[in-house]
N, C-alpha and C positions, 0 to 999 in steps of 0.2 A: 339595713342597720349597721353597715360597715363603719360609719362615723363613730359608733360606740367604741370601737377599738382605740381610736385616737383619743377619745374622751377618757377612757380608762387609763391610758398612758399619762394623761395630764393629772388624773387623780393620784396615781402612784407617785408622781413627782412632788406631791405635797410633803413638806416637812417643817420648814422654819416658821415658827409662829411669831407674829409681831410682838415686840417687847411690851407694847402698850395694849395688851389684849383686853377688850371690853367685856366679852362674853363668850360663851361656848360657840356661838355661830360666827365669830369673826373670821374674815378672810385670812388665808395663810400664804406665805411666799412659796416659791417653786424651786426645786433643785432636781438632780438627776438620780433619784432613788429608783430601785426596781421593786417588783412585787414582794420578793422574799424579804428585803430589808424593811419594807413598810410594815408588814404584818408581824415581823419579829420584834417590833418595838411598840409598846402600848401607846406612847404619845403620838407616834406617827399613825397608828391605827385610828386614834381619835381624830386626827387631822383628816384622815380619809373619810371618816363618818361625817365630819363637819362639812366637807365638800358636797356630800350627798344632800345636805340640807339646802345648799345654795340655790337649787332650782325650784323649791316648793312654791314660790310666789310668782313664777314667770307668767302664768296665765292671769294672775291677779294684777300684774304690774301696769302702772300708768304709762310705761314705755314699751309695751308689748309690740306695738307697731311703730317703727322709728326709721328715720332717714335724715341724717344731718341734724339740723336744729328742730325739725318737726317730729312730734311724737304724740301718741295717744294709746289708750287701752280699750278694753272690751266695751266700755260705756258708749263709745262712738259707733258701735255696731248695733245699738238699741235706740229706743225712744228716750233715753236719758240725755244724750248729748250729741252735738255736732263735732266731728273730728277736724283735722287740719285741712286747709283748702288745697294743699298740694303735697302729696306724700306718695312716693312710689311703692312703699310697703303698705298697700292699701286693701288688704283682705277685709278689714272692717267695712270699707265702703262697698265692696262687692257684696257683702251680706245685706247692706242697706238697700241696694238697688236690685238684688236678686240675681246678679250675674256671676257669682263665684263659680269657679270650675277647677278641676284637678290640676290643671297646668299652671294656674296662677295663685292658688291658695297657699297661705303660709304653712310651712312644714314643721314649725317649731315644736308642736305638741308631740308629733310622732317621733321626731328625732330626739328631742330632749328627754322624754319620758323613758324611752327604751335605753338611752345612755345611762340614766340614773338607775334603772332597774338592773342593768348589767353590773353597775358598781355595787349595788346592794348584794347581788349574788356573789361577787368577788369577796365582799366582807364576810358574808355568812359562811362561805366555804372555808374561811380561815379563822373564824371566831373561836372555835374550840381549842385552837393551839396558840391563840394570842395570849400575851403575858398580862392577864387581868386576874383580879380576884373573882371568886364565883359570882358575887353580887354584881360586880361591874360587867362581867361577861354577859350575864343575863340581861342587864339593862341595855348594853350596846346592841345586842342581838334584837331585843324588843324594839328599839328605836329604828333599826334598819328594816325590820319586817313591816313596821308601820309605814315607813317612807315608801317601801315598795307598794303597799296598798294605796297610798296617797297618789303615787304616779299612775297606777292603774286606774284610779278614779278619774284623774284628769283625762286619760285616754277614753274611758267609758263615756263621759259626758260629751266629749267631742264626736266620737265615732259609733257608740254602741258597743257591741261585742268586738273584742280585739284578740290578736294572738297572745296566748299566755305561755311564757317560757318557763315558769316555775323557778326552780333553782339552777336551771341549766346555764352554763357559761359557754357560749359558742366561741370557737376559735376562728381566726381569720379565714381559713380555707374550708371551714365546715359549713355545709348547707344549713341555712336558717329557715325554720318552719314559719310560714306566714299564714297558716290555716287559722282562720278566726274562730275563737270560741263563741258560743251563743251569748246573747245578752244575759240570759239567766246564769250561765256558767261564769261569766265575768263578774256579775254582781256577787255571786256566791264566793268567788275567789277573794274579792276585796273584803267581804265580811269575814272570811276565814283569816285573812291577814290581820284585821283588827282584833279578832279574838285571840289569835296567837300572841300578838304583841302585848295585849292587855295583861296576859298571864305572866309576862316577864317584867312589867313596869310598875311604877309607883304613881300615886296621885300627885305628888309634888316632890321637889328636890330643894336642896339648899341654894343659896344665892349664887354660888360658883357655877352651878349647873343651870342657871336661868335660861329658859328658852328651849329646853329639851322636851321631847315628846313625853307625855304622861298618859296614864290610863284614861283621863278625861278626853284627850285628843283621840284616842282609839274609839271611845264610845261616841264622840262627836262626829267623826267620820262615818261610823256605822249608821248613826242617825241620818246623816245626809244621803248616803248612798241608798239606804232603804226607802227614804222619802222619794228620791228620784225614781227608784224602781217601781214604787207604788203609783206613781203619777200616770194620768191617762194617756200620755204620749206613748208609754211603753206597756202599761197595764190596762189595756183598752177593753172594757166590758161593754162598750156602746152607750154608756150613760152620758158621756160628754161627746157631743157631735164633732165631727171633723176627721179629716184624713190623717193617717199616721204613717211612719216609715214602713211598718208591717204591711199596710195596704199597698204601698208603692213597690215593695220589694218582690222579686220574682220567687215563686215556688218554694223550694227547699231552703232558700236563704232567708226566709222571713224571720226565723228565730234569731238571726244575727242582730236584729235591730229592735227587738221587743219580745214580749212573752207571746209565744205561739205554740200551739193553737191559742186563740184569744181566750181570756179567762171568763168564767161566769161571774155574776155579781158577787157571789159568796167568795170565790177565789180572789177577786180583786180586793174585797174588803179585808181578807186575811192578810194580804200584803200591806195594807194600810195599818193593820194592827201590829205587824212586825216593826214598822216605822215608829208607831206610837210607843211601843215597848222600849225601843232603842233611845228615843228622846227622853222617856221617863227615867231611864237609868242615869242619864246625864244630869237630870234635874235633882237627883238624890246624891250628887257627888260634892255639893258644897259651893258650887258656883252661884253667882248672883248678878243681877243688873248693877252696873256701876252707878252709884248715887253720890251726891255731894251734900254733906251735912252742913248745917249753918244757915241762918236766915239771910246772910249777905251773898250767898251764891245765886247767880242769875238763873232763871228757869231753864231747865235742860242742860245745866252745866255737867251733870253726870254723863249725859250722852257725849258731849264734847270731849270730856276728859277720858273717856274710854279709849280714845285713839291717841291722845297725847301723853298718856301715862302708861308706860309699859307694865306697871305693877297692878293694873286693874284686875280685879277678881272676875271680871266678865270674860276675859280673854282665855280661850281654851287651847287653841293652836294658832300661833302667830309668828310673824317674822319681825325681829327687832331691827330697826333701822336708825342709824346715827347720821345726822347731816341734814341737808336741805333739798334733797332730790325731789320730794313731792311738792315743795314750794316752787322749785324751778319749773316743774311740769304744769302746775295748776294756778299759780299766782298771776296777778296782772303784771304787765311789763314793767310798771314803775316799781314793782317789788322783785324785779329780775325774773319774772316768769317769761314764758315763751311769747315772743312778739309776732306781729303780722298774721294773727289768726292761725297759728300753726300748732295749737294745742287741743284742749278738750273743753267744750263750751256747752253748758246745760241748755236744754230747750225750754221754751215757755211751758210746754206740757208737763215737764218735770217740776217746774215751779208751782204750777197750778194744782199739782197732786197733793201738796201740803195743805192741810186744813187750817182753819183759824185756831187761835189759842183756846177757844172753847170746844175744839174738836169737830166743829161742823164744817162740811165741805163749803168751799167758796161759792158754789152755785146755789147753796141754800139761802133763800131770801132772809132768813132769820140769823144768819151767821155773823153779820156785821162787816162783811167784806166791802171795801170801797175801791172801785176801779181807779179812782183818782189818787189813791194812796195805797197801792196794792200790797205793800210789804209790812204794814203796820198790824200789830196784834195777830200775827200768824203763829202757827206751830213753831216753837223755838228751833226745832230741827231744820227748818228752812234756812235760817241764818247760819247754822253750823254746817250746812251742806252746799249752799250757793252764795256766791258774792254777787250782789246786785248794786245798782247805782247808789252810791253814798254809804256802802258797807264800810265800817271802820276797820282798817288793817294796819299793822305795824309798818312804819316808814322810818328808816334810819338815814340821817344826814350827818356825815362824819361819824361820830360815835354817839350821837344823840338819838333818842328813840321817842316816838309818840304815835298814838293811834290817829290816823288821818283817813278821811273818806276817800274811797275809790271813785274817781269821777269817770263814769262810763257814758254819760249823756252825749248826745250827738256833737255838740259844739265844744266839748271838753278840750282844754289845751294840752292834755296829757296823751301819752301813748296808749292809755287804757280805753279810749273812747270806742264806741261801737263802730264797726267797719274798718277799724285800724288794729285794735288789740283783740277784740272778740267779734265773732260772727253772729252771735245770738243776743248780745246785750248782757251776758252773764259770764262769770268765771266759776270754776269749781272750788269749793271751800272744804270739802270733806277731808278730815284728818289734818288740816292745816292748823298750825299754832297761830293764835292771834298776835303773839309777840315775836314771831319769826319773820324776818325780811331777808330773803336770799341775797340781797345786796350787801348784807353785813355778815362777815364770816363767822362771828361768834354768836350770832342770834339763832342758835339751834339747840336741840336737845334730842334725847332718845324718844322714839315712839314705836308703836307696834302696828304692823299691818295685820288686821284681824281676819285671818284665814278661816277660823271658826270661833264664834263668840256666843255667849249665853242667850242674847236676844234672838239669835237665829234658832237656837234650840227650843225656846218658848214658842216661836212661830211654827217650827216643825211639829211640835206636840199638838198645837192648836189645829193645824191643818190635818194631821193624821187622825186626830180624834173626831173632828167634824166629818171627815170622809168615811170613817169607820162606823161611827155611832150617831152622827147628826149633831146639831148645835146643842150646847149646854151652858150652864152658868160657869163651869170650869173653863170652857173654851173662851167665853167672853172675858173671863178674868185675866187670862194671859194677855189679851189685847189691852185691857185696862192697865195692867202692870206696866206694859211698855209705854203706853201713853202718859201714865203718871210720871214715870222717870223722864219722859221727854219734856215735861213742863206744861202739859196741857191741863186746863182747869177741869176739875171733876164735874162741875155742874150740880144742879139741885138733885138730879137723879143718880149722881155718882157714876155715870157711865162714860164720862170723858168724850162726849159727843157721839158715842156709838149708839146705834139703834137697839133698843131692848127687844127681846123675843123674836130674834131673826130666824128665818127659815134656813135650811141647809144651804140653799143657793145664795142667800143674802150673806150668810156667815162666810161662805167661800169667797165671795167678792170682797168682804171686809178684811179677811186674812190676806188675800192677794194684794190689796191696796196697802195694808200696813207693811208688808214685806217690801213693797216698792219704795216707800219713803224711809223706813227704818234702815234698810240695807242698801240704799242707793250708793252707787259708785264703789261697791265692794264685790263686783263681779258676780252678782246673782241674777240681775234682770235678764240678761241674754238667755240664760238657761231656764229661768222660771217661766217666762212667757211661752217657751217651747214645750216644756213638760206639761204645762196646763192646757196646751192647745189653743191659746188665745193669741198667738203670734200673728195669725192672719188678720186680726183686728188691730192689735197694738202696733204692728210693724208695717201697716199699709196706710199710713196717714201723711198728710202734708204737715211737716213740723214747722214750728214757729219760733220767733224771737221777739224781743221787746225793744223798741226804739224809744229812748227817753229824750225829750227836748226840754232844755232850760228856757224859761220865759223871762221876759225883761224884768219882771217883779221878783225873780228868784225862785218861783215855783216851777213845778215840773209837770209835763204831760206825758202820757204813755200811749204808744201806738203799736199794735201787733203787726208783724210782717212775716211773710213766708220765707223759710230758710231752705228746706229740702223735702222733696217727695220721697217717702220710703215705700218700697214695693216688696212685699214678702213673697218669696218663692218656696213652695212646700218642700223642695229638696233641701232647703237650708235648715230644716229641723235638725239635721246632722251635718257634720263637716264631711267634705270629700277627703278621701285618702289622697296624698300627693301622687301625681301621675308617675313620678319616677319610682315610687314604691310599688304601684300597680304593675309597672312594666317589668319589674324584676321577676326572675323565675320563682315559682312557688304558688302562684295563683291567688294572691290576695284579692278578696272579693270587694268590689267597690260598693259604696252606699247608693241607695236608689236615687234616680234623677240625675246622676252624674255620668 
């Protein structure tokens, strides 16, 4: 953790705020202040806190793995998308082919999280003497404690139980404990941080404090961590078949990677009820699915505007972003996206997961799906998530703007064509503005990266309720609410294509499927398939793309082709601790299989 000391020095150097400050989370300039001068001044203390926010989305980022002009995120480590064809920072690819090891795995999560945890501890140590009013001191302390819990959650979902340093601030020459807490202890610690922070915070703030942690964020994180903890990968009562890290771990260390001794059925259900209660508390806080009023709004517009409107009431914890970085990462090359297949490209399996607009799966013979026209009458979320051949996107020529089709077909005269711009026949569209072209400097606006949003909370509630008590009308209603907002047609039975009277197993599959499409490209899929213990199935497939050919008469034909074989290795249920951390004195215990 020695790099944390350099990081804290950088944090302490913060002072000068840009004259054109957009929000609380804006970046700040650097000077040569020391610890005493920073925390003796309220503005500088706030800048120090703002810097701690800077890392909240590093795991979510579409640039988590990058090298030169090539970059991608966690989607490329799953069945959502193919990553760059040539990238040295390729931990994502090592997960895809099952070859990841401690010597080559990216160390960003271990390094980054503990750096920010130490920064929180620095702030908390000085908060009682900082020049704040009583209310402001309470709020700043609450935000810092939440952020500490957030960074520990990132550690938990990667590694399981991790060393917990509490409020300790280790000095450069002081031995640092690397003894791992158990999985249960780590979960409980994160929950305690959420509860402590919530007691110090408010539900919302005025516009000058937009983007700061609220009580909703505290409960939202609590909902997620308890949902993960209740899941069969960690809370294994034997009802869901499959090997777990607890099974692979040796003797006394089993409790580091899951609940051990393994729970009874009643104990497992009790953990699901904790997750249910946490999600229920968020549902009572006034959040809602973002919807768009008016008959002129296209189907699913509320879903689309959740990401392009930072003021959406669906957003619970988020990262405000100004500029065109996501367009540069995901757009086609003609819109100044990454060229030469060096970005993130959805698989055909991701496209096929979206149902028709009547909610029926495309494999249902009554759905109306046509292989000769595969994108017509689909769930509107498909077009808001994936760019396919002829998807209209903003194109600026000079200062003129118009929506023009993206030409991906094989003989396209543009850089967007398959085999040149994209390796699968698709580009990612999630969170992109239809009116933004990264070629044009002024075609951008503020958006929010949804680190926690209300749709997830509804799905958390539905999953926990189904696992604790079985299927019910209330569980089904949560899925219907999400599908209604998506623009899916209710149908004569009012079920939005969902099967009535599902068994628990059928409802489980329906919830898992809805999470896959609703939360696609939001850094959920990698963790979901693992905690459900379905990764051996979802991550051991030959992934496909779609080659579109333009015919002489102007029509198009569609041909599937193979892209990459995915091979799941059970050790990749968890990340390996970097070898350079294992090699340090202190005896950090490695995860099983590595």
